[in-house]
Structures are given as structure tokens and as C-alpha cells.
C-alpha positions, 0 to 999 in steps of 0.5 A: 832143240840144240845148244840150250843145255848147261853144258852148252851155255856154261863153262862150270869152272867159273862158278862155285855152284858147279857141282849143283848145275851138273845135276840138271840138263837145262839151266831153268831146272836149277831155279827152284833150289837156288835158295837151298843150294846157297845156304848149303854152300855157304856153310862150307865156306872158309871162315878165314875168307868170308865174313858172316855178316847175317844169317845165311849171308856170306861175303868174301873179305876182298869184296867191296859192298857199299854201306847203302847196298842190301844183302838179303838172305841167302846169298854169297858174294864172291872174292873182288866182287863190288856191290854198289851204292843202292844195289838190292839184293833180294836173296836167293842170289849167288855172285861169283868172283870179280862181278859188279852189281851196280847202282839200283841193280836188283838181283832175285833167285840168281846165279852169276858166274865169275866176271858177270857185269850188272852194272846200271839199273837192272833188274835180274831175276830167276836167271842164270848169268854166265861167264863174263856175261854183261848187262847194258845200262837199263837192261832188265829180265822179265820173269813172269808171262802177262797172262801168268801161265808157265813159260815155255821156252820157244825156238821157231816152231819148237817148244819145251814146257817147263812147268815153272811160272818164273823164269827170266833169261838164261845168258850163255858166257860172254853174252853182251845185252845192249842198253835198255833191253827187255829179255822176256821170259824164258830167253836163252841166249848162246854163248858169245852173242850180242843183243843190240840196245833197246831190243825186245828179245824172246826165244832161243838166240843161238850162240855167236849170233847178233840180235839185231833191230826187229828181232833179225838174228845173224851169225858172227862172221 
């Protein structure tokens, strides 16, 4: 399968998790260790730049966190990021610089690169969202199959057995997900691709593509 490796999907200069991610070939391989990685990374952060309001919670002094937001440990909130009203960060969330975590958004076991937007009623779990990726209002990552079996990454007739029960979506850099879309477990979307609103997406979407109504995929001109 092509273009689904970490080096294919992400510009690692846009996350403080770069060294961690370099240790893996495929992005879903990094999910299991996100919590430990955040704790280790948090202990290295400059205390002149980051507040530490609770154990294993680090918030950059330039970030804006609404009082109604919940920051579960471990988590890191990067510079100039905004965590809005009633956002629920359950834990194991590394949120980069200049991100938006919107009202009633839930994050769990995720890496959000810099400039990621999850602004309205999104659930993002067991997922990695690349630089400048955007989740439209109401779009979610589904991270567990209905039969509770391990997730297989599929592209046509090919499949990669992950051995993992919970995998959400791997969004490459500059991916646009339309409003009210569902990204099924193990969805991988290549760089600079777009998903039509209200889509139900599964499998691998190549880079520079458009996922249209009915699952039709076309290349961007």
C-alpha cells in the first residue's frame, strides 16, 4: 500500500512529537504509546513557557482555555491554541500550536499537529491529525468496529492487519473533512485531500483526492 506511511502523510516539523513519531513506520503504530510519550515530553517543557495546572497537564502560557473546558491528564496544549466552551479532553492528547478545540469537542488518545481545527461538536479518538487538517462541524472519527474485532487498514483488495482494536482516523496534512462526516475505524486520508459533507468514509483515500457522494474518489486537477 502506498502513501500511508508517517513520512508520506506528515511534515514532522509541525509537531513536538516528531522524535516519537520517527520511531514508527505507520501512524497507527504510535497510538499505544501516546500517553507515556506526553508524560515524558511534558517533563522537558520550559516552565517559563508552560503552566502546569494539574499533574501531567501542561498548558502554554499563550493558549486560551475556557473555564468550562476539561483538561484530562496527560495532555499538552500548545502555543496560541484555543480550547473553547465545554471542550472535553479526556486525556492522552497532544494538541499543537495554533489549534482550535471547539465547543463540545471530545479528544482522546490523539496527536494534533500544529494549526489543526476541530471547532464544532467533533469526536476525535485514537487518531492523528496532520498539519492544517480541519474537521467540519459534527464530523467524527469512529474508532471501534461494530463487531469489536481488530482494525484492518484496507485499500481495495489489500489489507494491513494492525492487531489493534481501537483506531480512529489518520489525517494527512491539509486534509479537509466536510460537516457531519463519519470516518470509520482505520480510515487513512492522504495529504491535501477533501471529504464531501455527510460522507461515510472507510479505507484509504489517496493524497490530492476528493471523496464525493457515494464514495466516489476523484483526483484533484
